[in-house]
C-alpha positions as CSV (number, residue, x, y, z in Angstrom):
1,X,0.0,0.0,0.0
2,X,1.3,3.4,-1.0
3,X,0.4,5.7,2.0
4,X,1.1,8.9,0.1
5,X,-1.2,7.9,-2.8
6,X,-4.8,9.2,-2.8
7,X,-7.4,7.9,-5.2
8,X,-10.4,10.3,-5.6
9,X,-13.5,8.7,-7.2
10,X,-15.5,11.5,-8.7
11,X,-19.2,11.6,-9.4
12,X,-18.2,14.0,-12.3
13,X,-15.1,15.7,-13.5
14,X,-14.8,18.9,-11.5
15,X,-16.0,22.1,-13.2
16,X,-15.1,24.9,-10.7
17,X,-16.5,27.4,-13.2
18,X,-19.9,25.7,-13.1
19,X,-20.5,24.7,-9.5
20,X,-19.4,25.1,-5.9
21,X,-19.0,21.3,-5.8
22,X,-16.3,21.6,-8.5
23,X,-14.6,24.4,-6.6
24,X,-14.6,22.3,-3.4
25,X,-13.1,19.3,-5.1
26,X,-10.3,21.3,-6.7
27,X,-9.5,22.8,-3.3
28,X,-9.1,19.3,-1.8
29,X,-6.9,18.2,-4.7
30,X,-4.7,21.2,-4.3
31,X,-4.5,20.7,-0.5
32,X,-3.3,17.1,-0.9
33,X,-0.9,18.0,-3.6
34,X,0.6,20.8,-1.6
35,X,1.5,18.3,1.2
36,X,3.3,15.9,-1.1
37,X,0.5,13.4,-1.7
38,X,0.2,11.8,-5.1
39,X,-3.4,12.3,-6.3
40,X,-5.2,10.1,-8.9
41,X,-8.7,11.4,-9.8
42,X,-10.9,8.8,-11.5
43,X,-14.5,9.2,-12.8
44,X,-16.9,7.2,-15.0
45,X,-18.5,10.5,-16.1
46,X,-17.9,12.0,-19.5
47,X,-15.7,15.1,-19.6
48,X,-17.0,18.4,-20.9
49,X,-15.1,21.3,-22.5
50,X,-15.5,23.0,-19.0
51,X,-13.8,20.1,-17.0
52,X,-10.8,21.3,-15.1
53,X,-7.4,20.0,-16.3
54,X,-6.2,18.2,-13.2
55,X,-3.0,17.2,-14.8
56,X,-2.0,20.8,-15.1
57,X,-1.8,21.1,-11.3
58,X,0.0,17.8,-10.8
59,X,-2.7,15.2,-10.4
60,X,-3.3,12.1,-12.5
61,X,-6.6,11.4,-14.4
62,X,-8.1,8.0,-15.1
63,X,-11.4,7.2,-16.8
64,X,-13.3,4.3,-15.2
65,X,-16.5,2.4,-16.0
66,X,-19.5,1.6,-13.8
67,X,-20.0,-2.0,-12.8
68,X,-16.7,-3.0,-14.3
69,X,-14.5,-5.7,-12.8
70,X,-11.6,-3.9,-14.4
71,X,-11.8,-1.4,-11.6
72,X,-10.6,-4.1,-9.2
73,X,-7.5,-4.5,-11.3
74,X,-7.0,-0.7,-11.3
75,X,-7.1,-0.7,-7.5
76,X,-4.6,-3.6,-7.4
77,X,-2.3,-1.6,-9.7
78,X,-2.3,1.7,-7.8
79,X,-2.8,0.3,-4.3
80,X,-3.7,3.6,-2.7
81,X,-3.3,4.4,1.0
82,X,-6.5,6.6,1.0
83,X,-9.6,6.6,-1.1
84,X,-11.9,9.6,-1.2
85,X,-15.5,9.2,-2.5
86,X,-17.1,12.3,-4.1
87,X,-20.6,12.1,-2.5
88,X,-22.3,9.1,-1.1
89,X,-23.4,7.7,-4.4
90,X,-19.8,7.0,-5.3
91,X,-19.2,5.1,-2.1
92,X,-22.3,3.0,-2.8
93,X,-21.0,2.2,-6.3
94,X,-17.3,1.6,-5.6
95,X,-17.0,1.1,-1.8
96,X,-17.3,-2.7,-1.9
97,X,-14.6,-3.0,-4.5
98,X,-12.3,-0.8,-2.4
99,X,-13.0,-2.9,0.6
100,X,-12.3,-6.0,-1.4
101,X,-9.0,-4.9,-3.0
102,X,-7.7,-2.3,-0.5
103,X,-9.0,-3.2,2.9
104,X,-6.3,-1.2,4.7
105,X,-6.8,2.0,2.7
106,X,-8.4,4.8,4.7
107,X,-11.9,5.6,3.2
108,X,-13.0,9.2,3.3
109,X,-16.4,10.5,2.1
110,X,-16.7,14.1,0.9
111,X,-20.5,14.7,1.4
112,X,-20.5,18.1,-0.4
113,X,-23.8,18.7,1.4
114,X,-26.4,16.5,3.1
115,X,-28.4,15.3,0.2
116,X,-31.2,14.0,2.6
117,X,-31.5,17.4,4.1
118,X,-31.8,19.2,0.7
119,X,-34.2,16.6,-0.6
120,X,-36.4,16.8,2.6
121,X,-36.6,20.6,2.3
122,X,-37.4,20.3,-1.4
123,X,-40.3,17.9,-0.7
124,X,-41.7,20.2,2.0
125,X,-41.7,23.1,-0.5
126,X,-43.5,21.0,-3.1
127,X,-46.0,19.9,-0.6
128,X,-46.5,23.5,0.6
129,X,-45.7,22.3,4.2
130,X,-43.2,23.7,6.7
131,X,-40.1,21.6,7.0
132,X,-40.0,19.3,10.0
133,X,-37.0,17.4,11.3
134,X,-39.0,14.2,11.1
135,X,-38.9,14.8,7.3
136,X,-35.2,13.9,7.4
137,X,-35.8,10.2,8.0
138,X,-36.2,9.0,4.4
139,X,-34.8,6.2,2.3
140,X,-32.2,8.7,1.0
141,X,-31.2,9.4,4.6
142,X,-30.7,5.7,5.2
143,X,-28.5,5.4,2.2
144,X,-26.5,8.5,3.0
145,X,-26.0,7.7,6.7
146,X,-25.1,4.1,5.8
147,X,-22.3,5.4,3.5
148,X,-21.0,7.7,6.3
149,X,-20.9,4.8,8.7
150,X,-19.1,2.6,6.2
151,X,-16.3,5.3,5.8
152,X,-13.6,6.0,8.3
153,X,-14.2,9.8,8.1
154,X,-16.8,12.0,6.3
155,X,-16.1,15.7,5.5
156,X,-19.0,18.0,6.3
157,X,-19.0,21.5,4.9
158,X,-21.7,23.0,7.2
159,X,-21.7,23.2,11.0
160,X,-25.5,23.0,10.9
161,X,-25.2,19.6,9.2
162,X,-22.6,18.5,11.8
163,X,-25.2,19.2,14.4
164,X,-28.0,17.4,12.5
165,X,-25.8,14.3,12.1
166,X,-25.0,14.2,15.8
167,X,-28.3,15.2,17.3
168,X,-30.8,13.7,14.8
169,X,-28.9,10.7,13.5
170,X,-26.7,10.2,16.6
171,X,-23.5,9.7,14.7
172,X,-20.2,9.3,16.6
173,X,-18.4,12.7,16.3
174,X,-15.2,10.7,15.5
175,X,-16.8,9.8,12.1
176,X,-17.4,13.3,10.9
177,X,-15.1,16.3,10.3
178,X,-16.0,19.9,9.7
179,X,-14.1,21.2,6.7
180,X,-15.6,24.3,5.0
181,X,-14.5,25.9,1.8
182,X,-10.7,26.6,1.8
183,X,-10.4,30.2,0.7
184,X,-7.6,32.7,0.2
185,X,-8.0,35.5,2.7
186,X,-9.0,38.9,1.4
187,X,-6.2,41.4,1.7
188,X,-6.3,45.3,1.8
189,X,-4.9,45.2,-1.8
190,X,-7.8,43.0,-2.9
191,X,-10.2,45.5,-1.4
192,X,-8.6,48.5,-3.2
193,X,-9.0,46.7,-6.5
194,X,-12.7,46.0,-6.1
195,X,-15.1,47.9,-8.3
196,X,-16.6,50.8,-6.3
197,X,-20.2,51.3,-5.5
198,X,-20.7,53.9,-8.2
199,X,-19.3,51.8,-11.0
200,X,-21.6,48.8,-10.3
201,X,-24.9,48.4,-12.0
202,X,-27.9,46.2,-11.2
203,X,-28.5,43.0,-9.4
204,X,-27.1,39.6,-10.1
205,X,-27.9,35.9,-9.6
206,X,-25.6,33.0,-10.5
207,X,-26.0,29.2,-10.2
208,X,-25.7,25.9,-12.0
209,X,-29.1,25.2,-13.4
210,X,-28.7,21.4,-13.2
211,X,-29.0,22.1,-9.5
212,X,-32.7,22.1,-8.6
213,X,-32.5,24.8,-5.8
214,X,-31.0,27.2,-8.4
215,X,-33.8,26.7,-10.9
216,X,-36.4,27.1,-8.2
217,X,-34.7,30.3,-7.0
218,X,-34.7,31.7,-10.5
219,X,-38.5,31.1,-10.8
220,X,-39.0,33.0,-7.5
221,X,-36.9,35.9,-8.8
222,X,-38.9,36.0,-12.0
223,X,-42.4,35.7,-10.7
224,X,-42.3,37.4,-7.3
225,X,-39.1,39.3,-6.3
226,X,-38.2,41.1,-9.5
227,X,-41.8,42.5,-10.1
228,X,-41.6,44.0,-6.6
229,X,-38.1,45.4,-7.1
230,X,-38.9,46.9,-10.5
231,X,-41.6,49.0,-9.0
232,X,-39.1,50.4,-6.5
233,X,-36.1,50.7,-8.9
234,X,-37.5,50.9,-12.5
235,X,-34.0,51.8,-13.9
236,X,-32.3,48.8,-12.3
237,X,-31.7,45.5,-14.1
238,X,-31.2,41.9,-13.0
239,X,-28.5,39.8,-14.6
240,X,-28.7,36.0,-14.5
241,X,-25.6,33.8,-15.0
242,X,-25.3,30.0,-14.8
243,X,-24.0,26.9,-16.3
244,X,-26.3,24.5,-18.1
245,X,-29.1,27.0,-18.8
246,X,-31.7,25.0,-20.7
247,X,-34.4,26.4,-23.0
248,X,-36.8,26.8,-20.0
249,X,-34.2,29.0,-18.4
250,X,-33.3,31.0,-21.5
251,X,-37.0,31.7,-22.3
252,X,-37.3,33.8,-19.1
253,X,-35.1,36.5,-20.7
254,X,-37.0,39.7,-21.1
255,X,-35.3,42.9,-22.1
256,X,-38.5,45.0,-21.5
257,X,-38.4,43.8,-17.8
258,X,-34.7,44.3,-17.7
259,X,-34.4,40.6,-16.7
260,X,-31.3,39.3,-18.6
261,X,-30.4,35.7,-18.9
262,X,-26.7,35.5,-19.9
263,X,-26.0,31.8,-19.6
264,X,-22.6,30.5,-18.4
265,X,-20.2,33.0,-16.9
266,X,-16.7,32.7,-18.3
267,X,-15.4,34.1,-15.0
268,X,-18.0,33.9,-12.2
269,X,-16.3,36.3,-9.8
270,X,-15.6,38.8,-12.5
271,X,-19.3,38.8,-13.5
272,X,-20.5,39.2,-9.9
273,X,-18.1,42.0,-9.3
274,X,-19.7,44.2,-12.0
275,X,-23.0,44.3,-10.1
276,X,-24.1,45.9,-6.9
277,X,-26.0,43.2,-5.1
278,X,-26.3,39.4,-5.4
279,X,-30.0,38.3,-5.1
280,X,-30.7,34.8,-3.9
281,X,-34.1,34.1,-2.5
282,X,-33.2,30.4,-1.9
283,X,-36.2,28.4,-0.6
284,X,-34.5,25.0,0.0
285,X,-31.0,23.5,-0.1
286,X,-28.2,22.3,2.1
287,X,-24.5,22.7,2.6
288,X,-22.9,26.1,2.1
289,X,-23.6,28.2,-1.1
290,X,-20.5,28.9,-3.2
291,X,-22.2,31.9,-4.8
292,X,-22.0,33.8,-1.6
293,X,-18.3,32.9,-1.2
294,X,-17.7,34.2,-4.7
295,X,-19.6,37.4,-3.9
296,X,-17.7,38.1,-0.7
297,X,-14.4,37.5,-2.5
298,X,-15.2,40.4,-4.9
299,X,-16.9,42.7,-2.4
300,X,-20.5,42.2,-3.6
301,X,-23.1,42.2,-0.8
302,X,-25.9,39.7,-0.9
303,X,-29.6,39.5,0.0
304,X,-30.8,36.0,0.7
305,X,-33.0,33.9,3.0
306,X,-32.3,32.0,6.2
307,X,-31.7,28.8,4.3
308,X,-29.4,30.6,1.9
309,X,-27.2,32.0,4.6
310,X,-27.4,28.9,6.7
311,X,-24.1,27.9,8.5
312,X,-22.1,30.7,6.9
313,X,-21.8,33.4,9.5
314,X,-21.1,31.6,12.8
315,X,-22.9,34.4,14.6
316,X,-21.2,37.2,12.6
317,X,-23.1,39.9,10.7
318,X,-24.2,38.8,7.2
319,X,-22.8,40.6,4.2
320,X,-26.1,42.2,3.3
321,X,-29.6,41.3,4.3
322,X,-31.5,38.1,5.3
323,X,-35.3,38.0,4.7
324,X,-37.7,35.1,4.3
325,X,-40.8,37.1,3.5
326,X,-40.4,38.0,-0.2
327,X,-42.0,41.5,0.1
328,X,-39.5,42.3,2.9
329,X,-36.8,40.7,0.7
330,X,-37.5,43.2,-2.1
331,X,-37.7,46.1,0.4
332,X,-34.3,45.2,1.9
333,X,-32.7,44.7,-1.5
334,X,-34.0,48.1,-2.7
335,X,-32.8,49.9,0.5
336,X,-29.3,48.3,0.3
337,X,-29.0,49.1,-3.4
338,X,-29.5,52.8,-2.7
339,X,-27.6,53.3,0.5
340,X,-23.8,53.4,-0.1
341,X,-22.8,53.5,3.6
342,X,-25.0,50.5,4.4
343,X,-23.6,48.7,1.3
344,X,-20.0,49.4,2.4
345,X,-20.7,48.0,5.8
346,X,-22.2,44.9,4.3
347,X,-19.1,44.5,2.1
348,X,-16.9,44.7,5.1
349,X,-19.0,42.0,6.9
350,X,-18.2,39.8,3.9
351,X,-14.4,40.4,4.4
352,X,-14.7,39.3,8.0
353,X,-16.7,36.2,7.2
354,X,-14.2,35.0,4.6
355,X,-11.1,35.8,6.7
356,X,-12.5,34.5,10.0
357,X,-14.6,31.5,8.8
358,X,-13.1,30.3,5.5
359,X,-9.4,31.3,5.4
360,X,-7.7,28.1,4.4
361,X,-4.7,28.6,6.7
362,X,-7.1,28.0,9.6
363,X,-8.1,24.5,8.5
364,X,-5.4,22.9,6.4
365,X,-2.9,21.8,9.0
366,X,-5.5,20.6,11.6
367,X,-7.2,18.5,8.9
368,X,-4.0,16.9,7.8
369,X,-3.1,16.2,11.4
370,X,-6.5,14.6,12.0
371,X,-5.9,12.3,9.0
372,X,-2.5,11.3,10.2
373,X,-3.8,10.6,13.7
374,X,-6.7,8.5,12.3
375,X,-4.3,6.6,10.0
376,X,-2.1,5.7,13.0
377,X,-4.9,3.9,14.7
378,X,-7.2,2.9,11.8
379,X,-7.8,-0.6,13.1
380,X,-8.8,0.7,16.5
381,X,-11.0,3.4,14.9
382,X,-12.8,0.7,12.9
383,X,-13.3,-1.5,15.9
384,X,-15.0,1.4,17.7
385,X,-17.3,1.9,14.7
386,X,-18.6,-1.7,14.7
387,X,-22.0,-0.6,13.2
388,X,-20.0,0.5,10.2
389,X,-18.4,-2.9,9.9
390,X,-21.8,-4.5,10.0
391,X,-23.0,-2.3,7.2
392,X,-19.8,-2.8,5.3
393,X,-20.3,-6.6,5.5
394,X,-24.0,-6.7,4.4
395,X,-24.0,-3.8,2.0
396,X,-20.8,-4.9,0.3
397,X,-22.3,-8.3,-0.4
398,X,-25.6,-7.0,-1.6
399,X,-24.1,-4.2,-3.8
400,X,-21.4,-6.6,-5.0
401,X,-23.8,-9.2,-6.3
402,X,-26.0,-6.6,-7.9
403,X,-23.0,-5.1,-9.7
404,X,-21.8,-8.5,-10.7
405,X,-25.2,-9.3,-12.1
406,X,-25.2,-6.1,-14.2
407,X,-21.7,-6.8,-15.4
408,X,-22.8,-10.3,-16.5
409,X,-25.8,-8.9,-18.4
410,X,-23.5,-6.5,-20.2
411,X,-21.3,-9.4,-21.5
412,X,-21.8,-10.2,-25.2
C-alpha cells in the first residue's frame, strides 16, 4: 500500500466554473498535492469542455467504468493508502470494490452537502408544508447515513449539518469532520482593486441550473421578487448567469423587464463584481452556497433567505440582508441598493466572514493532522465503529452481487 497515494473517485469531472462542488473538489486536490501526496482522480462520467485539467496542477486522471471488474485490477495496480469518495453515491457504487482490494486503505467521504436534508426541504416546498426534522428520516437518509458509517471519516461543509448528524442521527463525532471551503484570505490590496459602489450596476444571480434549488430560485426571482423590485427601482436590471441554462431558463429572458439571462459566466467572480448586489431568495437547499463565497471575495453584498445564509456566519453579521418574506426581501434589497454606507458596511462584513470563517490557513494543518492521527490507529477506529463494519459486511455483499449481475448482463 502506498500511504502517500490518494485515489479520488469523482461523481463528475470537476468544473469549478460551473458549480461550488467543482470548486470544493479542486480545493481538496490542491490541498493534498501541496502536502506531497500523489493524487489520482478517477471518474466514470464524460468530460466536458469545461472540465478542469487536473494534470496541469500535478494530479493524474483516469477514466473508469461503472459495474466493471476492471476497476478491481486498477485498484490492485495503484494500491492507494487513501480513497476519497465524491458524494455518497460513489461510495455505494465503488466502496465494496475498495474494501475487497484495498481493505487497509483509509476511506473518506466528501459529502458536499447532506443530500437527505436538501431533498427533505425540497419535498416540503413541493407539498407546501413547513419543513419538520421528522422529514429527514427518508430512504435517501438511510443510504447516506449508511455510507457515512461505512467510511472512516466524512467531510462536512456545514456546522448545521454537523449538528444534525450528531443530534438527529446520533452519529459518533469521530466519524465526521467539519471542513468548509478553503479560501484565500481577502487582503487590503484586494479591497482596493474592487469595483466601487458607483461603478456597479444592477442585481445579479448565479447558479448551476442542473441544481434544482437554483432553478427554483430563478423562478422565485422572475415571478415574485423582480416584479416587486422593478416598482421600487425601475431603472435597475437583473442579470442571471449560470452553467447548463436549458431552454426553459433562457426563455425567461425579457429585455423590457430588464431581466437578462446571460447563460454560463466565463469568470463567475468577475461577472459578480460588476453588479451591486447578489440576489438569492433560496427556498431550499443544504451545505454552504458557493455563490456567496464568490460574492464576498469580490466585495458584492448579498440579499438572501435564512436557508441561503445557513451555517455561513457563525454568529457574525451577514454581508447584506436576510429575509424570508419575499416582500420584505424586495424592500431590503432596494434599500441596500441605494444606501452606499449600508452597502460598504455589508461589504466589510463579507471580508470578515471570509477571513475568519473560510481562510484556508485556519483549517489545512489541523485537517491533515486529523488524517495522520486516524491513519495511525485505523484498526482501533474501525473497531469502535462496529456498526460501520456490520453495514460494510452486508452492503458490500448486496451491492457486490447486484454489480456482478449487471456486469454479467453486459457481457456479449
